Structure formats: C-alpha cells, structure tokens
mmCIF file as Biopython writes it, N, C-alpha, C and O atoms, coordinates in Angstrom:
data_model
#
loop_
_atom_site.group_PDB
_atom_site.id
_atom_site.type_symbol
_atom_site.label_atom_id
_atom_site.label_alt_id
_atom_site.label_comp_id
_atom_site.label_asym_id
_atom_site.label_entity_id
_atom_site.label_seq_id
_atom_site.pdbx_PDB_ins_code
_atom_site.Cartn_x
_atom_site.Cartn_y
_atom_site.Cartn_z
_atom_site.occupancy
_atom_site.B_iso_or_equiv
_atom_site.auth_seq_id
_atom_site.auth_asym_id
_atom_site.pdbx_PDB_model_num
ATOM 1   N N  . MET A ? 1  ? 0.143   -39.875 7.539  1.0 0.0 1  A 1 
ATOM 2   C CA . MET A ? 1  ? -0.136  -38.873 8.243  1.0 0.0 1  A 1 
ATOM 3   C C  . MET A ? 1  ? -0.854  -37.841 7.364  1.0 0.0 1  A 1 
ATOM 4   O O  . MET A ? 1  ? -0.542  -37.391 6.261  1.0 0.0 1  A 1 
ATOM 5   N N  . GLU A ? 2  ? -1.993  -37.570 8.230  1.0 0.0 2  A 1 
ATOM 6   C CA . GLU A ? 2  ? -2.973  -36.557 7.239  1.0 0.0 2  A 1 
ATOM 7   C C  . GLU A ? 2  ? -2.345  -35.131 7.548  1.0 0.0 2  A 1 
ATOM 8   O O  . GLU A ? 2  ? -1.733  -34.688 8.520  1.0 0.0 2  A 1 
ATOM 9   N N  . LYS A ? 3  ? -2.755  -34.571 6.293  1.0 0.0 3  A 1 
ATOM 10  C CA . LYS A ? 3  ? -2.413  -32.848 6.339  1.0 0.0 3  A 1 
ATOM 11  C C  . LYS A ? 3  ? -3.487  -32.165 6.632  1.0 0.0 3  A 1 
ATOM 12  O O  . LYS A ? 3  ? -4.571  -32.218 6.051  1.0 0.0 3  A 1 
ATOM 13  N N  . PRO A ? 4  ? -3.107  -31.341 7.788  1.0 0.0 4  A 1 
ATOM 14  C CA . PRO A ? 4  ? -4.216  -30.696 8.423  1.0 0.0 4  A 1 
ATOM 15  C C  . PRO A ? 4  ? -4.958  -29.548 7.389  1.0 0.0 4  A 1 
ATOM 16  O O  . PRO A ? 4  ? -4.459  -28.656 6.703  1.0 0.0 4  A 1 
ATOM 17  N N  . SER A ? 5  ? -6.193  -29.922 7.566  1.0 0.0 5  A 1 
ATOM 18  C CA . SER A ? 5  ? -6.964  -28.777 6.842  1.0 0.0 5  A 1 
ATOM 19  C C  . SER A ? 5  ? -7.118  -27.563 7.410  1.0 0.0 5  A 1 
ATOM 20  O O  . SER A ? 5  ? -7.015  -27.384 8.623  1.0 0.0 5  A 1 
ATOM 21  N N  . ALA A ? 6  ? -7.394  -26.583 6.503  1.0 0.0 6  A 1 
ATOM 22  C CA . ALA A ? 6  ? -7.368  -25.045 6.899  1.0 0.0 6  A 1 
ATOM 23  C C  . ALA A ? 6  ? -8.663  -24.923 7.783  1.0 0.0 6  A 1 
ATOM 24  O O  . ALA A ? 6  ? -9.656  -25.645 7.693  1.0 0.0 6  A 1 
ATOM 25  N N  . ILE A ? 7  ? -8.471  -23.878 8.652  1.0 0.0 7  A 1 
ATOM 26  C CA . ILE A ? 7  ? -9.527  -23.604 9.702  1.0 0.0 7  A 1 
ATOM 27  C C  . ILE A ? 7  ? -10.735 -22.829 8.749  1.0 0.0 7  A 1 
ATOM 28  O O  . ILE A ? 7  ? -11.946 -23.035 8.833  1.0 0.0 7  A 1 
ATOM 29  N N  . PHE A ? 8  ? -10.145 -22.021 7.960  1.0 0.0 8  A 1 
ATOM 30  C CA . PHE A ? 8  ? -11.215 -21.033 7.257  1.0 0.0 8  A 1 
ATOM 31  C C  . PHE A ? 8  ? -11.156 -21.278 5.773  1.0 0.0 8  A 1 
ATOM 32  O O  . PHE A ? 8  ? -10.074 -21.508 5.232  1.0 0.0 8  A 1 
ATOM 33  N N  . GLY A ? 9  ? -12.259 -21.237 5.114  1.0 0.0 9  A 1 
ATOM 34  C CA . GLY A ? 9  ? -12.316 -21.393 3.653  1.0 0.0 9  A 1 
ATOM 35  C C  . GLY A ? 9  ? -11.894 -20.059 2.913  1.0 0.0 9  A 1 
ATOM 36  O O  . GLY A ? 9  ? -11.344 -19.108 3.469  1.0 0.0 9  A 1 
ATOM 37  N N  . LYS A ? 10 ? -12.255 -20.138 1.494  1.0 0.0 10 A 1 
ATOM 38  C CA . LYS A ? 10 ? -11.743 -18.727 0.707  1.0 0.0 10 A 1 
ATOM 39  C C  . LYS A ? 10 ? -12.953 -17.692 1.094  1.0 0.0 10 A 1 
ATOM 40  O O  . LYS A ? 10 ? -12.645 -16.506 1.212  1.0 0.0 10 A 1 
ATOM 41  N N  . ALA A ? 11 ? -13.981 -17.989 1.247  1.0 0.0 11 A 1 
ATOM 42  C CA . ALA A ? 11 ? -15.132 -17.062 1.598  1.0 0.0 11 A 1 
ATOM 43  C C  . ALA A ? 11 ? -15.013 -16.554 2.936  1.0 0.0 11 A 1 
ATOM 44  O O  . ALA A ? 11 ? -15.394 -15.410 3.181  1.0 0.0 11 A 1 
ATOM 45  N N  . ASN A ? 12 ? -14.521 -17.295 3.831  1.0 0.0 12 A 1 
ATOM 46  C CA . ASN A ? 12 ? -14.155 -16.783 5.232  1.0 0.0 12 A 1 
ATOM 47  C C  . ASN A ? 12 ? -13.117 -15.770 5.055  1.0 0.0 12 A 1 
ATOM 48  O O  . ASN A ? 12 ? -13.274 -14.679 5.602  1.0 0.0 12 A 1 
ATOM 49  N N  . TYR A ? 13 ? -12.091 -15.999 4.366  1.0 0.0 13 A 1 
ATOM 50  C CA . TYR A ? 13 ? -11.135 -14.906 4.314  1.0 0.0 13 A 1 
ATOM 51  C C  . TYR A ? 13 ? -11.490 -13.947 3.365  1.0 0.0 13 A 1 
ATOM 52  O O  . TYR A ? 13 ? -10.765 -12.958 3.470  1.0 0.0 13 A 1 
ATOM 53  N N  . ALA A ? 14 ? -12.246 -13.862 2.562  1.0 0.0 14 A 1 
ATOM 54  C CA . ALA A ? 14 ? -12.913 -12.598 1.752  1.0 0.0 14 A 1 
ATOM 55  C C  . ALA A ? 14 ? -13.648 -12.036 2.506  1.0 0.0 14 A 1 
ATOM 56  O O  . ALA A ? 14 ? -13.608 -10.824 2.292  1.0 0.0 14 A 1 
ATOM 57  N N  . TYR A ? 15 ? -14.477 -12.370 3.491  1.0 0.0 15 A 1 
ATOM 58  C CA . TYR A ? 15 ? -15.171 -11.529 4.405  1.0 0.0 15 A 1 
ATOM 59  C C  . TYR A ? 15 ? -14.484 -10.932 5.551  1.0 0.0 15 A 1 
ATOM 60  O O  . TYR A ? 15 ? -14.900 -9.947  6.162  1.0 0.0 15 A 1 
ATOM 61  N N  . LEU A ? 16 ? -13.315 -11.636 5.835  1.0 0.0 16 A 1 
ATOM 62  C CA . LEU A ? 16 ? -12.367 -11.270 6.749  1.0 0.0 16 A 1 
ATOM 63  C C  . LEU A ? 16 ? -11.596 -9.904  6.335  1.0 0.0 16 A 1 
ATOM 64  O O  . LEU A ? 16 ? -11.547 -8.907  7.055  1.0 0.0 16 A 1 
ATOM 65  N N  . ILE A ? 17 ? -10.958 -10.034 4.956  1.0 0.0 17 A 1 
ATOM 66  C CA . ILE A ? 17 ? -10.319 -8.885  4.498  1.0 0.0 17 A 1 
ATOM 67  C C  . ILE A ? 17 ? -11.316 -7.662  4.156  1.0 0.0 17 A 1 
ATOM 68  O O  . ILE A ? 17 ? -10.966 -6.507  4.395  1.0 0.0 17 A 1 
ATOM 69  N N  . SER A ? 18 ? -12.407 -7.921  3.661  1.0 0.0 18 A 1 
ATOM 70  C CA . SER A ? 18 ? -13.323 -6.926  3.361  1.0 0.0 18 A 1 
ATOM 71  C C  . SER A ? 18 ? -13.840 -6.364  4.829  1.0 0.0 18 A 1 
ATOM 72  O O  . SER A ? 18 ? -14.160 -5.179  4.747  1.0 0.0 18 A 1 
ATOM 73  N N  . GLY A ? 19 ? -13.969 -6.821  5.905  1.0 0.0 19 A 1 
ATOM 74  C CA . GLY A ? 19 ? -14.400 -6.348  7.204  1.0 0.0 19 A 1 
ATOM 75  C C  . GLY A ? 19 ? -13.524 -5.481  7.450  1.0 0.0 19 A 1 
ATOM 76  O O  . GLY A ? 19 ? -13.903 -4.318  7.592  1.0 0.0 19 A 1 
ATOM 77  N N  . VAL A ? 20 ? -11.909 -5.852  7.585  1.0 0.0 20 A 1 
ATOM 78  C CA . VAL A ? 20 ? -10.865 -4.967  7.940  1.0 0.0 20 A 1 
ATOM 79  C C  . VAL A ? 20 ? -10.839 -3.845  7.044  1.0 0.0 20 A 1 
ATOM 80  O O  . VAL A ? 20 ? -10.502 -2.774  7.549  1.0 0.0 20 A 1 
ATOM 81  N N  . VAL A ? 21 ? -11.153 -3.863  5.694  1.0 0.0 21 A 1 
ATOM 82  C CA . VAL A ? 21 ? -10.900 -2.769  4.943  1.0 0.0 21 A 1 
ATOM 83  C C  . VAL A ? 21 ? -12.001 -1.765  5.347  1.0 0.0 21 A 1 
ATOM 84  O O  . VAL A ? 21 ? -11.792 -0.595  5.668  1.0 0.0 21 A 1 
ATOM 85  N N  . ILE A ? 22 ? -13.256 -2.405  5.286  1.0 0.0 22 A 1 
ATOM 86  C CA . ILE A ? 22 ? -14.673 -1.448  5.785  1.0 0.0 22 A 1 
ATOM 87  C C  . ILE A ? 22 ? -14.159 -0.858  7.086  1.0 0.0 22 A 1 
ATOM 88  O O  . ILE A ? 22 ? -14.046 0.368   7.101  1.0 0.0 22 A 1 
ATOM 89  N N  . LEU A ? 23 ? -13.835 -1.524  8.164  1.0 0.0 23 A 1 
ATOM 90  C CA . LEU A ? 23 ? -13.511 -1.167  9.527  1.0 0.0 23 A 1 
ATOM 91  C C  . LEU A ? 23 ? -12.390 0.278   9.416  1.0 0.0 23 A 1 
ATOM 92  O O  . LEU A ? 23 ? -12.542 1.385   9.934  1.0 0.0 23 A 1 
ATOM 93  N N  . ILE A ? 24 ? -11.335 -0.190  8.604  1.0 0.0 24 A 1 
ATOM 94  C CA . ILE A ? 24 ? -10.100 0.794   8.658  1.0 0.0 24 A 1 
ATOM 95  C C  . ILE A ? 24 ? -10.804 2.292   8.058  1.0 0.0 24 A 1 
ATOM 96  O O  . ILE A ? 24 ? -10.617 3.387   8.588  1.0 0.0 24 A 1 
ATOM 97  N N  . THR A ? 25 ? -11.532 2.080   6.997  1.0 0.0 25 A 1 
ATOM 98  C CA . THR A ? 25 ? -12.212 3.301   6.244  1.0 0.0 25 A 1 
ATOM 99  C C  . THR A ? 25 ? -13.241 3.922   7.330  1.0 0.0 25 A 1 
ATOM 100 O O  . THR A ? 25 ? -13.411 5.140   7.377  1.0 0.0 25 A 1 
ATOM 101 N N  . GLY A ? 26 ? -13.751 3.255   7.986  1.0 0.0 26 A 1 
ATOM 102 C CA . GLY A ? 26 ? -14.738 3.983   9.117  1.0 0.0 26 A 1 
ATOM 103 C C  . GLY A ? 26 ? -13.943 4.631   9.979  1.0 0.0 26 A 1 
ATOM 104 O O  . GLY A ? 26 ? -14.294 5.760   10.322 1.0 0.0 26 A 1 
ATOM 105 N N  . PHE A ? 27 ? -12.829 4.118   10.461 1.0 0.0 27 A 1 
ATOM 106 C CA . PHE A ? 27 ? -12.088 4.820   11.360 1.0 0.0 27 A 1 
ATOM 107 C C  . PHE A ? 27 ? -11.324 6.093   10.737 1.0 0.0 27 A 1 
ATOM 108 O O  . PHE A ? 27 ? -11.149 7.091   11.435 1.0 0.0 27 A 1 
ATOM 109 N N  . ILE A ? 28 ? -10.887 6.035   9.445  1.0 0.0 28 A 1 
ATOM 110 C CA . ILE A ? 28 ? -10.198 7.009   8.948  1.0 0.0 28 A 1 
ATOM 111 C C  . ILE A ? 28 ? -11.322 8.159   8.707  1.0 0.0 28 A 1 
ATOM 112 O O  . ILE A ? 28 ? -11.014 9.330   8.932  1.0 0.0 28 A 1 
ATOM 113 N N  . LEU A ? 29 ? -12.541 7.847   8.280  1.0 0.0 29 A 1 
ATOM 114 C CA . LEU A ? 29 ? -13.369 8.929   7.949  1.0 0.0 29 A 1 
ATOM 115 C C  . LEU A ? 29 ? -13.849 9.479   9.288  1.0 0.0 29 A 1 
ATOM 116 O O  . LEU A ? 29 ? -14.455 10.551  9.288  1.0 0.0 29 A 1 
ATOM 117 N N  . MET A ? 30 ? -13.609 8.786   10.505 1.0 0.0 30 A 1 
ATOM 118 C CA . MET A ? 30 ? -13.889 9.362   11.665 1.0 0.0 30 A 1 
ATOM 119 C C  . MET A ? 30 ? -12.934 10.498  12.192 1.0 0.0 30 A 1 
ATOM 120 O O  . MET A ? 30 ? -13.290 11.512  12.792 1.0 0.0 30 A 1 
ATOM 121 N N  . GLY A ? 31 ? -11.795 10.173  11.890 1.0 0.0 31 A 1 
ATOM 122 C CA . GLY A ? 31 ? -10.408 10.901  12.431 1.0 0.0 31 A 1 
ATOM 123 C C  . GLY A ? 31 ? -10.130 12.048  11.370 1.0 0.0 31 A 1 
ATOM 124 O O  . GLY A ? 31 ? -9.202  12.814  11.634 1.0 0.0 31 A 1 
ATOM 125 N N  . ILE A ? 32 ? -10.864 12.247  10.163 1.0 0.0 32 A 1 
ATOM 126 C CA . ILE A ? 32 ? -10.394 13.219  9.125  1.0 0.0 32 A 1 
ATOM 127 C C  . ILE A ? 32 ? -10.950 14.598  9.434  1.0 0.0 32 A 1 
ATOM 128 O O  . ILE A ? 32 ? -12.012 14.682  10.051 1.0 0.0 32 A 1 
ATOM 129 N N  . HIS A ? 33 ? -10.289 15.692  9.038  1.0 0.0 33 A 1 
ATOM 130 C CA . HIS A ? 33 ? -10.860 16.965  9.235  1.0 0.0 33 A 1 
ATOM 131 C C  . HIS A ? 33 ? -10.780 17.665  7.847  1.0 0.0 33 A 1 
ATOM 132 O O  . HIS A ? 33 ? -10.022 17.224  6.983  1.0 0.0 33 A 1 
ATOM 133 N N  . ASN A ? 34 ? -11.442 18.588  7.670  1.0 0.0 34 A 1 
ATOM 134 C CA . ASN A ? 34 ? -11.252 19.397  6.590  1.0 0.0 34 A 1 
ATOM 135 C C  . ASN A ? 34 ? -10.288 20.383  6.251  1.0 0.0 34 A 1 
ATOM 136 O O  . ASN A ? 34 ? -10.297 21.124  5.268  1.0 0.0 34 A 1 
ATOM 137 N N  . GLY A ? 35 ? -9.507  20.317  7.110  1.0 0.0 35 A 1 
ATOM 138 C CA . GLY A ? 35 ? -8.287  21.385  7.000  1.0 0.0 35 A 1 
ATOM 139 C C  . GLY A ? 35 ? -8.403  22.691  7.513  1.0 0.0 35 A 1 
ATOM 140 O O  . GLY A ? 35 ? -7.428  23.437  7.608  1.0 0.0 35 A 1 
ATOM 141 N N  . SER A ? 36 ? -9.622  23.029  7.873  1.0 0.0 36 A 1 
ATOM 142 C CA . SER A ? 36 ? -9.782  24.374  8.548  1.0 0.0 36 A 1 
ATOM 143 C C  . SER A ? 36 ? -9.499  24.521  10.011 1.0 0.0 36 A 1 
ATOM 144 O O  . SER A ? 36 ? -9.330  23.540  10.736 1.0 0.0 36 A 1 
ATOM 145 N N  . VAL A ? 37 ? -9.454  25.676  10.408 1.0 0.0 37 A 1 
ATOM 146 C CA . VAL A ? 37 ? -9.294  25.916  11.774 1.0 0.0 37 A 1 
ATOM 147 C C  . VAL A ? 37 ? -10.222 25.295  12.730 1.0 0.0 37 A 1 
ATOM 148 O O  . VAL A ? 37 ? -9.906  24.612  13.704 1.0 0.0 37 A 1 
ATOM 149 N N  . SER A ? 38 ? -11.573 25.655  12.282 1.0 0.0 38 A 1 
ATOM 150 C CA . SER A ? 38 ? -12.534 25.091  13.142 1.0 0.0 38 A 1 
ATOM 151 C C  . SER A ? 38 ? -13.006 23.877  12.710 1.0 0.0 38 A 1 
ATOM 152 O O  . SER A ? 38 ? -13.489 23.827  11.579 1.0 0.0 38 A 1 
ATOM 153 N N  . TYR A ? 39 ? -12.950 22.656  13.547 1.0 0.0 39 A 1 
ATOM 154 C CA . TYR A ? 39 ? -13.097 21.494  13.159 1.0 0.0 39 A 1 
ATOM 155 C C  . TYR A ? 39 ? -14.681 21.400  13.048 1.0 0.0 39 A 1 
ATOM 156 O O  . TYR A ? 39 ? -15.381 21.796  13.980 1.0 0.0 39 A 1 
ATOM 157 N N  . ASP A ? 40 ? -15.110 20.983  12.139 1.0 0.0 40 A 1 
ATOM 158 C CA . ASP A ? 40 ? -16.531 20.615  12.068 1.0 0.0 40 A 1 
ATOM 159 C C  . ASP A ? 40 ? -16.868 19.037  12.489 1.0 0.0 40 A 1 
ATOM 160 O O  . ASP A ? 40 ? -16.984 18.111  11.686 1.0 0.0 40 A 1 
ATOM 161 N N  . ILE A ? 41 ? -16.996 18.951  13.928 1.0 0.0 41 A 1 
ATOM 162 C CA . ILE A ? 41 ? -17.441 17.695  14.350 1.0 0.0 41 A 1 
ATOM 163 C C  . ILE A ? 41 ? -18.601 16.973  14.115 1.0 0.0 41 A 1 
ATOM 164 O O  . ILE A ? 41 ? -18.694 15.751  14.227 1.0 0.0 41 A 1 
ATOM 165 N N  . TYR A ? 42 ? -19.542 17.785  13.766 1.0 0.0 42 A 1 
ATOM 166 C CA . TYR A ? 42 ? -20.974 17.276  13.420 1.0 0.0 42 A 1 
ATOM 167 C C  . TYR A ? 42 ? -21.148 17.160  11.957 1.0 0.0 42 A 1 
ATOM 168 O O  . TYR A ? 42 ? -22.264 17.381  11.489 1.0 0.0 42 A 1 
ATOM 169 N N  . SER A ? 43 ? -20.157 16.834  11.179 1.0 0.0 43 A 1 
ATOM 170 C CA . SER A ? 43 ? -20.449 16.648  9.826  1.0 0.0 43 A 1 
ATOM 171 C C  . SER A ? 43 ? -20.815 15.135  9.363  1.0 0.0 43 A 1 
ATOM 172 O O  . SER A ? 43 ? -20.460 14.154  10.016 1.0 0.0 43 A 1 
ATOM 173 N N  . PHE A ? 44 ? -21.497 15.066  8.273  1.0 0.0 44 A 1 
ATOM 174 C CA . PHE A ? 44 ? -22.104 13.702  7.909  1.0 0.0 44 A 1 
ATOM 175 C C  . PHE A ? 44 ? -21.074 12.676  8.072  1.0 0.0 44 A 1 
ATOM 176 O O  . PHE A ? 44 ? -21.330 11.826  8.924  1.0 0.0 44 A 1 
ATOM 177 N N  . PRO A ? 45 ? -19.874 12.557  7.390  1.0 0.0 45 A 1 
ATOM 178 C CA . PRO A ? 45 ? -19.030 11.495  7.538  1.0 0.0 45 A 1 
ATOM 179 C C  . PRO A ? 45 ? -18.659 11.113  8.935  1.0 0.0 45 A 1 
ATOM 180 O O  . PRO A ? 45 ? -18.439 9.915   9.112  1.0 0.0 45 A 1 
ATOM 181 N N  . LYS A ? 46 ? -18.557 11.872  9.901  1.0 0.0 46 A 1 
ATOM 182 C CA . LYS A ? 46 ? -18.234 11.556  11.200 1.0 0.0 46 A 1 
ATOM 183 C C  . LYS A ? 46 ? -19.341 11.348  11.934 1.0 0.0 46 A 1 
ATOM 184 O O  . LYS A ? 46 ? -19.232 10.473  12.794 1.0 0.0 46 A 1 
ATOM 185 N N  . VAL A ? 47 ? -20.336 11.877  11.849 1.0 0.0 47 A 1 
ATOM 186 C CA . VAL A ? 47 ? -21.332 11.409  12.653 1.0 0.0 47 A 1 
ATOM 187 C C  . VAL A ? 47 ? -22.252 10.245  12.323 1.0 0.0 47 A 1 
ATOM 188 O O  . VAL A ? 47 ? -22.824 9.541   13.155 1.0 0.0 47 A 1 
ATOM 189 N N  . THR A ? 48 ? -22.323 10.129  10.952 1.0 0.0 48 A 1 
ATOM 190 C CA . THR A ? 48 ? -23.285 9.112   10.298 1.0 0.0 48 A 1 
ATOM 191 C C  . THR A ? 48 ? -22.535 8.197   9.511  1.0 0.0 48 A 1 
ATOM 192 O O  . THR A ? 48 ? -22.806 7.037   9.823  1.0 0.0 48 A 1 
ATOM 193 N N  . LEU A ? 49 ? -21.708 8.291   8.623  1.0 0.0 49 A 1 
ATOM 194 C CA . LEU A ? 49 ? -21.333 7.216   7.833  1.0 0.0 49 A 1 
ATOM 195 C C  . LEU A ? 49 ? -20.272 6.612   8.593  1.0 0.0 49 A 1 
ATOM 196 O O  . LEU A ? 49 ? -20.251 5.381   8.550  1.0 0.0 49 A 1 
ATOM 197 N N  . SER A ? 50 ? -19.474 7.126   9.211  1.0 0.0 50 A 1 
ATOM 198 C CA . SER A ? 50 ? -18.220 6.324   10.016 1.0 0.0 50 A 1 
ATOM 199 C C  . SER A ? 50 ? -18.668 5.354   10.996 1.0 0.0 50 A 1 
ATOM 200 O O  . SER A ? 50 ? -18.048 4.295   11.091 1.0 0.0 50 A 1 
ATOM 201 N N  . PRO A ? 51 ? -19.675 5.587   11.739 1.0 0.0 51 A 1 
ATOM 202 C CA . PRO A ? 51 ? -20.275 4.545   12.521 1.0 0.0 51 A 1 
ATOM 203 C C  . PRO A ? 51 ? -21.068 3.549   11.873 1.0 0.0 51 A 1 
ATOM 204 O O  . PRO A ? 51 ? -21.132 2.425   12.370 1.0 0.0 51 A 1 
ATOM 205 N N  . ILE A ? 52 ? -21.664 3.825   10.848 1.0 0.0 52 A 1 
ATOM 206 C CA . ILE A ? 52 ? -22.465 2.781   9.802  1.0 0.0 52 A 1 
ATOM 207 C C  . ILE A ? 52 ? -21.206 1.914   9.674  1.0 0.0 52 A 1 
ATOM 208 O O  . ILE A ? 52 ? -21.071 0.859   10.294 1.0 0.0 52 A 1 
ATOM 209 N N  . LEU A ? 53 ? -20.285 2.423   8.828  1.0 0.0 53 A 1 
ATOM 210 C CA . LEU A ? 53 ? -19.181 1.617   8.507  1.0 0.0 53 A 1 
ATOM 211 C C  . LEU A ? 53 ? -18.383 0.649   9.368  1.0 0.0 53 A 1 
ATOM 212 O O  . LEU A ? 53 ? -17.999 -0.471  9.031  1.0 0.0 53 A 1 
ATOM 213 N N  . ILE A ? 54 ? -18.180 1.309   10.627 1.0 0.0 54 A 1 
ATOM 214 C CA . ILE A ? 54 ? -17.506 0.591   11.856 1.0 0.0 54 A 1 
ATOM 215 C C  . ILE A ? 54 ? -18.530 -0.629  12.207 1.0 0.0 54 A 1 
ATOM 216 O O  . ILE A ? 54 ? -18.105 -1.758  12.451 1.0 0.0 54 A 1 
ATOM 217 N N  . VAL A ? 55 ? -19.773 -0.335  12.211 1.0 0.0 55 A 1 
ATOM 218 C CA . VAL A ? 55 ? -20.734 -1.600  12.707 1.0 0.0 55 A 1 
ATOM 219 C C  . VAL A ? 55 ? -20.826 -2.497  11.662 1.0 0.0 55 A 1 
ATOM 220 O O  . VAL A ? 55 ? -21.022 -3.677  11.955 1.0 0.0 55 A 1 
ATOM 221 N N  . ALA A ? 56 ? -20.712 -2.137  10.344 1.0 0.0 56 A 1 
ATOM 222 C CA . ALA A ? 56 ? -20.703 -3.049  9.246  1.0 0.0 56 A 1 
ATOM 223 C C  . ALA A ? 56 ? -19.550 -3.900  9.150  1.0 0.0 56 A 1 
ATOM 224 O O  . ALA A ? 56 ? -19.651 -5.095  8.872  1.0 0.0 56 A 1 
ATOM 225 N N  . GLY A ? 57 ? -18.253 -3.215  9.414  1.0 0.0 57 A 1 
ATOM 226 C CA . GLY A ? 57 ? -17.076 -3.728  9.373  1.0 0.0 57 A 1 
ATOM 227 C C  . GLY A ? 57 ? -16.949 -5.050  10.503 1.0 0.0 57 A 1 
ATOM 228 O O  . GLY A ? 57 ? -16.525 -6.178  10.250 1.0 0.0 57 A 1 
ATOM 229 N N  . TYR A ? 58 ? -17.454 -4.533  11.811 1.0 0.0 58 A 1 
ATOM 230 C CA . TYR A ? 58 ? -17.463 -5.471  12.871 1.0 0.0 58 A 1 
ATOM 231 C C  . TYR A ? 58 ? -18.464 -6.819  12.414 1.0 0.0 58 A 1 
ATOM 232 O O  . TYR A ? 58 ? -18.134 -7.957  12.749 1.0 0.0 58 A 1 
ATOM 233 N N  . GLY A ? 59 ? -19.579 -6.586  11.703 1.0 0.0 59 A 1 
ATOM 234 C CA . GLY A ? 59 ? -20.594 -7.480  11.402 1.0 0.0 59 A 1 
ATOM 235 C C  . GLY A ? 59 ? -19.846 -8.325  10.439 1.0 0.0 59 A 1 
ATOM 236 O O  . GLY A ? 59 ? -20.066 -9.536  10.472 1.0 0.0 59 A 1 
ATOM 237 N N  . LEU A ? 60 ? -19.014 -7.862  9.606  1.0 0.0 60 A 1 
ATOM 238 C CA . LEU A ? 60 ? -18.315 -8.924  8.533  1.0 0.0 60 A 1 
ATOM 239 C C  . LEU A ? 60 ? -17.367 -9.790  9.300  1.0 0.0 60 A 1 
ATOM 240 O O  . LEU A ? 60 ? -17.203 -11.003 9.170  1.0 0.0 60 A 1 
ATOM 241 N N  . LEU A ? 61 ? -16.755 -8.945  10.140 1.0 0.0 61 A 1 
ATOM 242 C CA . LEU A ? 61 ? -15.755 -9.805  10.867 1.0 0.0 61 A 1 
ATOM 243 C C  . LEU A ? 61 ? -16.209 -10.950 11.658 1.0 0.0 61 A 1 
ATOM 244 O O  . LEU A ? 61 ? -15.541 -11.976 11.783 1.0 0.0 61 A 1 
ATOM 245 N N  . ILE A ? 62 ? -17.419 -10.746 12.218 1.0 0.0 62 A 1 
ATOM 246 C CA . ILE A ? 62 ? -17.908 -11.689 13.105 1.0 0.0 62 A 1 
ATOM 247 C C  . ILE A ? 62 ? -18.630 -12.749 12.075 1.0 0.0 62 A 1 
ATOM 248 O O  . ILE A ? 62 ? -18.683 -13.936 12.395 1.0 0.0 62 A 1 
ATOM 249 N N  . MET A ? 63 ? -19.104 -12.356 11.010 1.0 0.0 63 A 1 
ATOM 250 C CA . MET A ? 63 ? -19.629 -13.189 10.081 1.0 0.0 63 A 1 
ATOM 251 C C  . MET A ? 63 ? -18.394 -14.123 9.604  1.0 0.0 63 A 1 
ATOM 252 O O  . MET A ? 63 ? -18.466 -15.349 9.525  1.0 0.0 63 A 1 
ATOM 253 N N  . SER A ? 64 ? -17.397 -13.448 9.338  1.0 0.0 64 A 1 
ATOM 254 C CA . SER A ? 64 ? -16.344 -14.536 8.685  1.0 0.0 64 A 1 
ATOM 255 C C  . SER A ? 64 ? -15.906 -15.399 9.789  1.0 0.0 64 A 1 
ATOM 256 O O  . SER A ? 64 ? -15.250 -16.368 9.406  1.0 0.0 64 A 1 
ATOM 257 N N  . ILE A ? 65 ? -16.071 -15.320 10.915 1.0 0.0 65 A 1 
ATOM 258 C CA . ILE A ? 65 ? -15.691 -16.133 11.979 1.0 0.0 65 A 1 
ATOM 259 C C  . ILE A ? 65 ? -16.799 -17.461 11.983 1.0 0.0 65 A 1 
ATOM 260 O O  . ILE A ? 65 ? -16.441 -18.638 11.950 1.0 0.0 65 A 1 
ATOM 261 N N  . PHE A ? 66 ? -18.126 -17.020 12.029 1.0 0.0 66 A 1 
ATOM 262 C CA . PHE A ? 66 ? -19.199 -18.001 12.135 1.0 0.0 66 A 1 
ATOM 263 C C  . PHE A ? 66 ? -19.581 -18.639 10.907 1.0 0.0 66 A 1 
ATOM 264 O O  . PHE A ? 66 ? -20.279 -19.650 10.984 1.0 0.0 66 A 1 
ATOM 265 N N  . LYS A ? 67 ? -19.196 -18.162 9.691  1.0 0.0 67 A 1 
ATOM 266 C CA . LYS A ? 67 ? -19.569 -18.725 8.446  1.0 0.0 67 A 1 
ATOM 267 C C  . LYS A ? 67 ? -18.981 -19.969 8.268  1.0 0.0 67 A 1 
ATOM 268 O O  . LYS A ? 67 ? -17.781 -20.123 8.495  1.0 0.0 67 A 1 
ATOM 269 N N  . THR A ? 68 ? -19.947 -21.197 7.748  1.0 0.0 68 A 1 
ATOM 270 C CA . THR A ? 68 ? -19.147 -22.451 7.795  1.0 0.0 68 A 1 
ATOM 271 C C  . THR A ? 68 ? -18.958 -22.826 6.174  1.0 0.0 68 A 1 
ATOM 272 O O  . THR A ? 68 ? -18.329 -23.831 5.843  1.0 0.0 68 A 1 
#
C-alpha cells in the first residue's frame, strides 16, 4: 500500500503562513487606535497601510493554493 503524498509542499506552507501573518497584521493595524479620546480614523496605517497588507495577505493565500 502506497503512502499518500502531501497535498502541499514546503513552499506552499511557507506562503500560507506568511499570508496569514500579513493578514493578521493588516487587521490589527486597522483596529488599533492611538489611545486618545478622539479617534483618528483617517490616519496612514488605517487608510493606506492596512488595506495594502490585507490585499497582499489574501494574494499570498491564493498563491499558496495555486502554486505547484
């Protein structure tokens, strides 16, 4: 009886883990506030950096699935 081979290789898991880490980082940056009473919702990390990280994280997740 043959031993079943793994579905993903090492590179796929590396892309998967890095995509999840980048995605979590993007969501954390989006939800963080500076501690003051007036929340700055139009700050650079919330408006620009976190959406870029989230899209990059999802891109890496998709790439980890389709990479052969």
